[in-house]
C-alpha positions in Angstrom: -39.3 9.1 -42.9 -39.0 6.6 -45.7 -36.1 4.2 -45.4 -34.7 2.2 -48.3 -33.3 -1.3 -47.8 -30.5 -2.7 -49.9 -31.3 -6.3 -49.0 -33.7 -7.0 -51.9 -31.2 -5.4 -54.4 -28.2 -7.5 -53.1 -30.3 -10.6 -53.2 -31.1 -9.9 -56.9 -27.4 -9.4 -57.7 -26.5 -12.6 -55.8 -29.1 -14.6 -57.8 -27.8 -13.2 -61.1 -24.2 -14.2 -60.1 -25.3 -17.7 -59.1 -27.3 -18.2 -62.3 -24.1 -18.2 -64.5 -24.2 -17.3 -68.2 -27.6 -16.8 -69.8 -28.8 -19.6 -72.0 -29.9 -18.8 -75.5 -32.9 -21.0 -76.2 -32.8 -22.5 -79.8 -35.0 -25.3 -80.9 -33.8 -27.9 -83.3 -36.1 -26.4 -86.0 -34.6 -22.9 -85.4 -31.0 -24.4 -85.5 -31.7 -26.0 -88.8 -33.3 -22.8 -90.3 -30.4 -20.7 -89.1 -27.8 -23.1 -90.5 -26.2 -23.8 -87.2 -24.0 -26.9 -87.2 -22.3 -28.4 -84.2 -18.7 -29.6 -83.8 -17.3 -31.9 -81.2 -14.7 -30.4 -78.9 -11.5 -32.4 -78.7 -9.3 -32.4 -75.7 -5.5 -31.9 -76.4 -2.4 -32.2 -74.4 0.0 -30.6 -76.9 -0.2 -28.4 -79.9 2.2 -27.4 -82.8 4.3 -24.5 -81.9 6.5 -24.3 -85.0 6.7 -25.7 -88.6 10.3 -25.3 -89.8 12.2 -26.1 -93.0 14.8 -28.8 -92.0 17.6 -30.8 -93.5 18.2 -34.5 -92.7 21.6 -35.3 -91.3 23.4 -38.6 -90.5 23.2 -39.5 -86.8 26.6 -38.6 -85.5 26.6 -41.1 -82.6 26.3 -44.1 -84.9 28.0 -43.0 -88.1 31.7 -43.4 -89.2 33.5 -41.8 -92.1 35.5 -43.9 -94.5 38.5 -41.6 -95.3 40.8 -41.9 -98.2 44.3 -42.6 -96.6 46.4 -41.8 -99.7 45.6 -39.4 -102.5 44.8 -40.9 -105.9 42.4 -41.2 -108.8 39.3 -43.4 -108.6 39.4 -46.3 -111.0 36.3 -48.2 -109.9 33.4 -47.7 -107.5 32.8 -51.1 -105.9 29.8 -50.3 -103.6 26.7 -48.1 -104.0 24.8 -45.7 -101.8 22.3 -47.5 -99.5 24.1 -50.8 -99.8 24.7 -53.0 -96.7 28.4 -53.5 -96.3 30.6 -55.6 -94.0 33.8 -54.5 -92.3 36.8 -54.8 -94.6 34.7 -54.9 -97.8 36.2 -53.1 -100.8 34.4 -49.8 -101.6 36.7 -48.0 -104.1 39.7 -48.9 -106.3 42.2 -46.0 -106.6 45.4 -45.4 -108.7 48.1 -43.7 -106.6 51.8 -43.1 -106.9 51.9 -42.1 -103.2 50.6 -45.5 -102.2 53.8 -47.2 -103.4 55.8 -44.7 -101.3 53.7 -45.2 -98.2 54.1 -49.0 -98.6 57.9 -48.6 -98.9 57.9 -46.3 -95.8 56.0 -48.9 -93.9 58.5 -51.7 -94.8 61.4 -49.5 -93.9 59.9 -48.5 -90.6 59.1 -52.1 -89.7 62.6 -53.2 -90.6 64.1 -50.3 -88.5 61.9 -51.1 -85.5 62.9 -54.8 -85.7 66.6 -54.1 -85.9 66.5 -51.5 -83.1 64.5 -53.9 -81.0 67.2 -56.5 -81.3 69.9 -54.0 -80.5 68.0 -52.8 -77.4 67.8 -56.4 -76.2 71.6 -56.8 -76.6 72.3 -53.5 -74.9 70.0 -54.5 -72.0 72.0 -57.6 -71.5 75.4 -55.7 -71.7 74.2 -53.1 -69.2 73.0 -55.8 -66.8 76.5 -57.3 -66.9 78.2 -53.9 -66.4 79.9 -54.0 -69.8 77.9 -51.1 -71.4 76.8 -47.8 -69.9 73.1 -47.3 -69.0 73.0 -44.2 -71.2 73.6 -46.4 -74.3 70.5 -48.4 -73.4 68.4 -45.3 -72.8 69.4 -43.8 -76.2 68.7 -47.1 -78.0 65.2 -47.4 -76.3 64.4 -43.8 -77.4 65.4 -44.6 -81.0 63.3 -47.8 -80.8 60.2 -45.9 -79.6 60.6 -43.4 -82.5 60.9 -46.2 -85.1 57.9 -48.0 -83.6 55.9 -44.7 -83.8 56.7 -44.4 -87.5 55.8 -47.9 -88.2 52.5 -47.5 -86.3 51.7 -44.3 -88.2 52.3 -46.0 -91.6 50.3 -49.0 -90.4 47.3 -46.9 -89.4 47.4 -45.1 -92.7 47.2 -48.4 -94.6 44.7 -50.1 -92.2 41.9 -49.4 -94.7 44.0 -49.9 -97.8 44.7 -53.1 -99.6 46.9 -53.5 -102.7 44.9 -54.2 -105.8 45.6 -57.6 -107.3 47.7 -57.4 -110.6 47.6 -53.6 -110.5 50.8 -52.1 -109.2 50.2 -48.6 -107.9 46.5 -49.2 -107.2 44.8 -50.0 -103.9 41.4 -50.8 -102.6 39.7 -48.6 -100.0 38.0 -50.9 -97.4 35.0 -50.3 -95.2 35.9 -49.5 -91.6 32.7 -50.9 -90.1 29.6 -52.8 -91.0 26.4 -51.0 -91.7 24.5 -49.1 -94.4 26.6 -47.1 -96.9 26.0 -43.5 -97.6 27.7 -42.2 -100.7 29.2 -38.8 -101.3 28.8 -38.8 -105.1 32.4 -39.8 -106.1 32.7 -41.2 -109.6 35.5 -43.0 -111.6 38.0 -40.4 -112.8 37.6 -38.2 -109.8 40.8 -37.1 -108.1 40.6 -37.3 -104.3 43.1 -36.0 -101.7 44.1 -37.8 -98.5 41.7 -37.4 -95.6 38.7 -37.0 -98.0 35.6 -38.6 -96.7 34.6 -41.0 -99.5 31.7 -42.7 -97.8 29.8 -42.7 -94.5 28.7 -45.9 -92.8 25.7 -45.9 -90.4 24.1 -48.7 -88.5 21.3 -46.5 -87.1 17.6 -46.5 -87.9 17.5 -42.9 -86.9 18.1 -39.6 -88.7 18.9 -36.2 -87.3 17.1 -33.1 -88.5 18.5 -29.6 -88.3 16.4 -26.5 -88.5 16.5 -22.8 -87.7 14.2 -21.9 -84.8 13.1 -18.2 -84.8 14.3 -16.3 -81.8 10.8 -15.5 -80.7 10.0 -19.2 -80.3 13.2 -20.1 -78.3 11.5 -20.0 -75.0 8.5 -22.1 -76.2 10.5 -25.1 -77.3 12.5 -27.4 -75.1 14.5 -30.7 -75.3 12.2 -33.7 -75.3 9.3 -32.0 -77.1 7.6 -34.1 -79.7 8.6 -33.6 -83.4 7.1 -34.9 -86.6 8.4 -35.1 -90.2 8.2 -37.3 -93.3 5.4 -38.8 -95.4 4.0 -40.8 -93.8 4.7 -38.8 -90.6 7.4 -40.2 -88.3 7.5 -39.1 -84.7 10.6 -38.2 -82.7 12.0 -35.8 -80.1 13.8 -32.5 -80.0 17.4 -33.3 -79.1 18.9 -29.8 -78.6 17.9 -26.1 -78.8 20.8 -23.7 -79.3 21.2 -20.6 -77.2 23.4 -18.7 -79.6 21.3 -16.4 -81.8 22.5 -15.9 -85.4 22.6 -12.1 -85.9 21.6 -12.4 -89.5 18.7 -14.8 -89.3 17.7 -14.1 -85.7 17.4 -17.8 -85.1 19.0 -20.7 -83.2 19.8 -24.2 -84.4 17.3 -26.8 -83.4 18.1 -30.5 -83.7 15.7 -33.4 -83.6 16.0 -37.2 -83.8 13.4 -39.2 -85.8 13.2 -42.7 -87.3 14.6 -42.9 -90.8 12.1 -43.4 -93.6 10.6 -42.1 -96.9 11.5 -38.4 -97.2 14.0 -38.6 -94.3 17.2 -39.6 -96.0 20.5 -37.8 -95.2 20.7 -34.7 -97.3 17.0 -34.4 -98.0 14.9 -31.3 -97.1 11.7 -31.6 -95.3 9.3 -29.8 -92.9 9.7 -30.4 -89.2 6.8 -29.7 -86.9 7.4 -29.3 -83.2 4.7 -29.7 -80.6 4.6 -28.1 -77.1 2.5 -29.1 -74.1 -0.6 -26.9 -73.4 -2.5 -26.0 -70.3 -4.9 -28.6 -68.8 -8.4 -28.1 -70.2 -7.2 -27.0 -73.6 -9.4 -28.1 -76.5 -9.5 -27.8 -80.2 -12.5 -26.1 -81.8 -13.1 -25.1 -85.4 -11.6 -21.7 -86.2 -15.1 -20.6 -87.4 -16.5 -21.3 -83.9 -14.5 -18.4 -82.3 -16.0 -15.0 -82.4 -15.7 -11.7 -80.6 -18.4 -10.7 -78.0 -18.0 -7.6 -75.9 -14.3 -7.4 -76.9 -13.6 -11.0 -75.8 -13.0 -14.2 -77.8 -16.0 -16.5 -77.2 -17.6 -19.7 -78.4 -21.2 -20.9 -78.2 -21.4 -24.1 -76.2 -24.3 -26.4 -77.0 -26.8 -27.2 -74.2 -30.0 -29.3 -74.1 -32.1 -26.2 -74.9 -29.7 -24.1 -76.9 -26.4 -22.4 -76.3 -24.4 -20.5 -73.7 -21.7 -18.0 -74.5 -18.3 -19.2 -73.1 -15.4 -16.7 -73.0 -12.2 -18.4 -74.2 -8.5 -17.7 -74.4 -7.3 -18.6 -77.9 -3.9 -20.1 -78.5 -2.2 -22.2 -81.2 -3.8 -22.6 -84.6 -3.7 -26.1 -86.1 -4.9 -27.7 -89.3 -8.0 -28.8 -87.3 -8.8 -25.5 -85.7 -7.8 -23.3 -82.8 -6.6 -24.4 -79.3 -8.7 -22.6 -76.7 -9.3 -22.8 -73.0 -12.7 -22.1 -71.5 -15.1 -23.2 -68.8 -17.1 -26.4 -69.4 -15.8 -27.1 -72.9 -14.1 -30.4 -72.4 -16.3 -33.2 -73.8 -18.9 -30.8 -75.1 -19.9 -29.4 -78.5 -19.8 -25.9 -80.0 -21.5 -24.1 -82.8 -19.3 -24.2 -85.9 -21.6 -22.2 -88.2 -24.5 -19.9 -88.0 -22.4 -17.8 -85.6 -23.7 -14.5 -86.8 -27.3 -15.5 -85.9 -26.3 -16.7 -82.4 -24.2 -13.5 -81.9 -27.2 -11.4 -82.7 -29.4 -13.4 -80.3 -26.8 -13.1 -77.6 -26.7 -9.3 -78.0 -30.5 -9.1 -78.0 -30.8 -8.0 -81.6 
């Protein structure tokens, strides 16, 4: 009776498994004839996940608004966009009837507060001597507090306003802080209401960028991820990623902070690129290097005698190529052209 043994067959399978991927032998002469060129594989730690239209904004944590305290008409613009200003520096001259009224109210409130303050001091002495009732003092103190509040309100309103010399009914709007001036486009002849922001003052070298991040990318971007914009490119970080999806655009608001520079002035539009960390061992190869073999994305890694097929998992696309992961690619080289010839050789054609 003839008996078959599986041992030789299993040993053969084991040898094949240990041998790894088959090497395609290609001489330098053949490589030249087939038009096969090599490209270095570059190790990467992050890759672009989104390129988004963005608008530059003033950094809210270091920007103050210069607000018109009293409605009026602009007579002169005394400072320009981008100019460095000091606190208290005149920025606008305005003609305003209301300014005269506010000044009169301030003088009246100050006089009332002063008179009531003196009366309260007299009442306090009379109450202490038992001559006047305590209720009289309490009522006087309440009236004094109300008058002081009116005076303080008028004073706050005029804190950034200074009467224009030799121009009754006109006043100067003053800078509320030192820094770089950002204009809002006001011109002589413009009518402005009270509480209108005439200028902004910033003392920051940063700018905020605001973009709409598509809903499908929300889970791929996080606070702290690297962001780039401007020309030349400036590098910053993602500050915030909204969680409320706009039903119309199917996107959330993404905010990033970058150094201010050319193309990154408040109000300008630009493109913001956001980068995300990638898995260890991820490399960038030319897009032409990736091909399909047996239904799997693959590249041809160069060896001393030729090439071996390396299955890869393709990821982000960049301007330089495709981010992929695959065994033994870090620090190596891959075929970037002549792929059809190598593919035919790998398939035994």
